[in-house]
One Martini backbone bead per residue (centre of mass of N, CA, C, O) as a GRO file, in nm:
protein
  237
    1MET     BB    1  14.312   5.414  14.911
    2ALA     BB    2  14.582   5.385  15.075
    3ASN     BB    3  14.744   5.298  14.787
    4ALA     BB    4  14.697   5.550  14.653
    5PRO     BB    5  14.781   5.798  14.489
    6LEU     BB    6  14.790   6.121  14.581
    7TYR     BB    7  14.655   6.246  14.329
    8GLU     BB    8  14.400   6.061  14.352
    9VAL     BB    9  14.299   6.157  14.624
   10ILE     BB   10  14.255   6.448  14.533
   11ASN     BB   11  14.070   6.392  14.296
   12ARG     BB   12  13.840   6.257  14.461
   13ASP     BB   13  13.779   6.491  14.649
   14LEU     BB   14  13.713   6.706  14.431
   15THR     BB   15  13.501   6.545  14.280
   16SER     BB   16  13.302   6.523  14.515
   17GLN     BB   17  13.261   6.832  14.552
   18ILE     BB   18  13.153   6.885  14.265
   19ARG     BB   19  12.919   6.667  14.239
   20SER     BB   20  12.770   6.773  14.511
   21GLY     BB   21  12.801   7.113  14.499
   22ARG     BB   22  13.015   7.252  14.683
   23LEU     BB   23  13.143   7.307  14.402
   24LYS     BB   24  13.083   7.546  14.187
   25PRO     BB   25  13.038   7.681  13.906
   26GLY     BB   26  13.324   7.906  13.885
   27PHE     BB   27  13.495   7.815  14.099
   28GLN     BB   28  13.791   7.893  14.269
   29LEU     BB   29  14.066   7.750  14.327
   30GLU     BB   30  14.327   7.698  14.467
   31SER     BB   31  14.632   7.709  14.457
   32GLU     BB   32  14.883   7.496  14.428
   33SER     BB   33  15.015   7.577  14.697
   34GLY     BB   34  14.756   7.563  14.868
   35LEU     BB   35  14.691   7.263  14.810
   36ALA     BB   36  14.960   7.149  14.910
   37ARG     BB   37  14.919   7.236  15.205
   38ARG     BB   38  14.644   7.098  15.259
   39TYR     BB   39  14.758   6.795  15.163
   40GLY     BB   40  15.072   6.751  15.199
   41VAL     BB   41  15.211   6.823  14.916
   42SER     BB   42  15.320   6.864  14.615
   43ARG     BB   43  15.284   7.049  14.333
   44MET     BB   44  15.307   6.812  14.136
   45THR     BB   45  15.070   6.651  14.253
   46VAL     BB   46  14.856   6.867  14.206
   47ARG     BB   47  14.898   6.887  13.899
   48GLN     BB   48  14.802   6.600  13.839
   49ALA     BB   49  14.516   6.629  13.952
   50LEU     BB   50  14.428   6.870  13.768
   51SER     BB   51  14.475   6.731  13.498
   52GLN     BB   52  14.261   6.512  13.542
   53LEU     BB   53  14.019   6.702  13.582
   54GLU     BB   54  14.043   6.830  13.301
   55LEU     BB   55  14.002   6.568  13.135
   56GLU     BB   56  13.707   6.529  13.281
   57GLY     BB   57  13.570   6.833  13.283
   58LEU     BB   58  13.573   6.978  13.586
   59VAL     BB   59  13.803   7.174  13.490
   60THR     BB   60  13.956   7.504  13.436
   61ARG     BB   61  14.257   7.629  13.295
   62ARG     BB   62  14.396   7.959  13.341
   63GLN     BB   63  14.619   8.158  13.232
   64GLY     BB   64  14.690   8.362  13.512
   65ALA     BB   65  14.412   8.280  13.693
   66GLY     BB   66  14.342   7.960  13.714
   67THR     BB   67  14.111   7.733  13.875
   68PHE     BB   68  13.794   7.606  13.750
   69VAL     BB   69  13.480   7.520  13.765
   70SER     BB   70  13.289   7.363  13.555
   71GLU     BB   71  13.055   7.331  13.351
   72PRO     BB   72  12.829   7.128  13.267
   73GLN     BB   73  12.826   6.862  13.071
   74SER     BB   74  12.708   6.800  12.733
   75ILE     BB   75  12.495   6.595  12.519
   76GLU     BB   76  12.401   6.594  12.178
   77ARG     BB   77  12.145   6.406  12.003
   78HIS     BB   78  12.055   6.243  11.694
   79ALA     BB   79  11.811   6.010  11.628
   80GLY     BB   80  11.756   5.761  11.384
   81ARG     BB   81  11.707   5.551  11.622
   82LEU     BB   82  11.463   5.434  11.843
   83ALA     BB   83  11.529   5.309  12.140
   84PRO     BB   84  11.465   5.137  12.385
   85PHE     BB   85  11.536   5.172  12.707
   86HIS     BB   86  11.697   4.902  12.744
   87GLU     BB   87  11.891   4.948  12.500
   88GLU     BB   88  12.027   5.214  12.603
   89LEU     BB   89  12.145   5.018  12.856
   90GLY     BB   90  12.209   4.717  12.771
   91LEU     BB   91  11.934   4.560  12.822
   92GLU     BB   92  11.679   4.364  12.914
   93ALA     BB   93  11.343   4.382  12.921
   94GLU     BB   94  11.298   4.188  13.182
   95GLU     BB   95  11.480   4.385  13.375
   96ILE     BB   96  11.243   4.592  13.335
   97SER     BB   97  11.046   4.817  13.529
   98THR     BB   98  10.717   4.988  13.557
   99ARG     BB   99  10.599   5.285  13.734
  100ILE     BB  100  10.312   5.462  13.778
  101ILE     BB  101  10.259   5.766  13.942
  102SER     BB  102  10.130   5.960  13.707
  103ARG     BB  103   9.817   6.097  13.547
  104ASP     BB  104   9.776   6.420  13.389
  105VAL     BB  105   9.598   6.717  13.312
  106VAL     BB  106   9.781   7.000  13.182
  107GLU     BB  107   9.952   7.295  13.199
  108PRO     BB  108  10.236   7.354  13.077
  109PRO     BB  109  10.520   7.464  13.074
  110GLU     BB  110  10.659   7.696  12.878
  111ASP     BB  111  10.888   7.519  12.754
  112VAL     BB  112  10.701   7.288  12.670
  113ASN     BB  113  10.494   7.443  12.502
  114ALA     BB  114  10.702   7.548  12.288
  115GLN     BB  115  10.761   7.248  12.180
  116LEU     BB  116  10.454   7.136  12.128
  117PHE     BB  117  10.337   7.428  12.055
  118ALA     BB  118  10.225   7.717  11.878
  119VAL     BB  119  10.049   7.779  12.134
  120ALA     BB  120   9.910   7.885  12.404
  121GLY     BB  121   9.696   7.703  12.635
  122GLN     BB  122   9.753   7.413  12.635
  123THR     BB  123   9.714   7.065  12.673
  124ALA     BB  124   9.862   6.802  12.881
  125LEU     BB  125  10.012   6.500  12.928
  126ARG     BB  126  10.126   6.380  13.242
  127LEU     BB  127  10.401   6.148  13.287
  128VAL     BB  128  10.497   5.942  13.566
  129ARG     BB  129  10.798   5.742  13.602
  130VAL     BB  130  10.947   5.432  13.720
  131ARG     BB  131  11.255   5.280  13.675
  132SER     BB  132  11.362   4.934  13.705
  133TYR     BB  133  11.634   4.718  13.824
  134GLN     BB  134  11.574   4.449  13.981
  135GLY     BB  135  11.399   4.655  14.187
  136ARG     BB  136  11.580   4.906  14.121
  137PRO     BB  137  11.588   5.226  14.114
  138MET     BB  138  11.697   5.431  13.813
  139ALA     BB  139  11.438   5.609  13.704
  140VAL     BB  140  11.288   5.928  13.637
  141GLN     BB  141  10.991   6.006  13.437
  142THR     BB  142  10.883   6.288  13.233
  143SER     BB  143  10.589   6.331  13.031
  144TRP     BB  144  10.478   6.524  12.745
  145LEU     BB  145  10.155   6.537  12.579
  146PRO     BB  146   9.920   6.584  12.355
  147TYR     BB  147   9.607   6.537  12.454
  148LEU     BB  148   9.427   6.550  12.179
  149ARG     BB  149   9.579   6.308  12.030
  150ALA     BB  150   9.532   6.109  12.317
  151PRO     BB  151   9.309   6.094  12.559
  152GLU     BB  152   9.315   5.781  12.649
  153LEU     BB  153   9.606   5.788  12.776
  154ALA     BB  154   9.508   5.873  13.071
  155TYR     BB  155   9.395   5.538  13.108
  156ALA     BB  156   9.543   5.349  12.943
  157LYS     BB  157   9.681   5.059  12.871
  158PHE     BB  158   9.982   4.947  12.812
  159VAL     BB  159  10.163   4.822  12.557
  160LYS     BB  160  10.405   4.640  12.688
  161GLY     BB  161  10.472   4.900  12.873
  162SER     BB  162  10.464   5.106  12.618
  163LEU     BB  163  10.433   5.414  12.491
  164TYR     BB  164  10.509   5.386  12.184
  165THR     BB  165  10.340   5.132  12.130
  166THR     BB  166  10.070   5.259  12.206
  167LEU     BB  167  10.068   5.487  12.001
  168ALA     BB  168  10.082   5.298  11.751
  169GLU     BB  169   9.849   5.071  11.811
  170ARG     BB  170   9.608   5.275  11.928
  171PHE     BB  171   9.678   5.579  11.762
  172GLY     BB  172   9.877   5.600  11.506
  173ILE     BB  173  10.158   5.688  11.651
  174THR     BB  174  10.478   5.752  11.515
  175VAL     BB  175  10.795   5.744  11.636
  176VAL     BB  176  11.099   5.866  11.455
  177ARG     BB  177  11.228   6.108  11.632
  178ALA     BB  178  11.513   6.257  11.824
  179THR     BB  179  11.623   6.477  12.085
  180GLN     BB  180  11.911   6.463  12.299
  181ARG     BB  181  12.007   6.564  12.635
  182ILE     BB  182  12.314   6.534  12.824
  183SER     BB  183  12.355   6.561  13.183
  184GLY     BB  184  12.421   6.696  13.486
  185ALA     BB  185  12.291   6.641  13.828
  186LEU     BB  186  12.079   6.706  14.113
  187ALA     BB  187  11.886   6.575  14.339
  188THR     BB  188  11.586   6.600  14.446
  189GLU     BB  189  11.360   6.522  14.677
  190ASP     BB  190  11.159   6.379  14.491
  191GLN     BB  191  11.365   6.204  14.338
  192SER     BB  192  11.502   6.065  14.583
  193SER     BB  193  11.244   5.915  14.685
  194LEU     BB  194  11.215   5.742  14.414
  195LEU     BB  195  11.544   5.645  14.410
  196ASP     BB  196  11.688   5.596  14.684
  197ILE     BB  197  11.825   5.877  14.753
  198ALA     BB  198  11.995   6.162  14.806
  199PRO     BB  199  11.987   6.475  14.829
  200GLY     BB  200  12.229   6.580  14.583
  201ASP     BB  201  12.275   6.358  14.417
  202PRO     BB  202  12.399   6.229  14.143
  203VAL     BB  203  12.270   6.270  13.804
  204THR     BB  204  12.122   6.187  13.500
  205HIS     BB  205  12.027   6.412  13.242
  206ILE     BB  206  11.741   6.359  13.018
  207SER     BB  207  11.643   6.522  12.726
  208ARG     BB  208  11.336   6.515  12.517
  209LEU     BB  209  11.250   6.537  12.161
  210ALA     BB  210  10.965   6.417  11.984
  211TRP     BB  211  10.859   6.279  11.666
  212ALA     BB  212  10.637   6.227  11.433
  213SER     BB  213  10.562   6.126  11.109
  214THR     BB  214  10.411   6.414  11.062
  215GLY     BB  215  10.622   6.632  11.220
  216GLU     BB  216  10.521   6.639  11.506
  217PRO     BB  217  10.527   6.702  11.820
  218ILE     BB  218  10.487   6.442  12.097
  219GLU     BB  219  10.747   6.474  12.304
  220VAL     BB  220  10.836   6.565  12.637
  221ALA     BB  221  11.136   6.473  12.822
  222GLU     BB  222  11.244   6.362  13.157
  223SER     BB  223  11.546   6.223  13.296
  224PHE     BB  224  11.657   6.056  13.606
  225MET     BB  225  11.971   5.896  13.668
  226VAL     BB  226  12.149   5.679  13.817
  227PRO     BB  227  12.432   5.565  13.884
  228GLY     BB  228  12.572   5.266  13.702
  229PHE     BB  229  12.464   5.330  13.406
  230ARG     BB  230  12.487   5.279  13.081
  231LEU     BB  231  12.483   5.475  12.781
  232VAL     BB  232  12.365   5.390  12.463
  233LEU     BB  233  12.470   5.530  12.165
  234GLN     BB  234  12.256   5.542  11.874
  235LEU     BB  235  12.381   5.618  11.559
  236GLU     BB  236  12.255   5.765  11.252
  237ARG     BB  237  12.293   5.863  10.890
   0.00000   0.00000   0.00000
């Protein structure tokens, strides 16, 4: 860090404040001259740092108005081929372990109910798992599935440790497509305790809606993944 260019030092400091949530989306940064005074550098150096932040999607610069913290960026993808969790991360299956935290039958939240069912008041199986890489927690996943489609899933042992393999081989339910939305988030206290990170640490938020071969929605899922793992997007046309 000591030998890093001054604009990079500023970039890293502001990036840390944005990703930690200290600088919220929509917050207006100081003017270039104000930042130059605060960091003890020239306006040109500040301009370089802000340009880099803009390229990274962390800030938006509006002519005549100033520089503002951007809303979290998200990516939405439609998967033609559903890859197993380890393949999405470019890892081998034996490198990943799964721990089931809970399995219970619940009335799902309204947004989940709207995606899974045509009417309100239905019950869903809620499955919470922690995925680990070489013993290190890397993701906490919560899945909701229509309970009546596979009631035994509430206690059945997973085939090869895989939810989708179990659905296919034990219940005749084949998951054929999904829509995933990827964005940034900050870890809650519950998530941080499961992932061995601090509350408020940045995580990758992946939400998924998956459909069975019958055309019906079969799973709504949310994953929160710690930084340091690349997500391999496999798209097919």
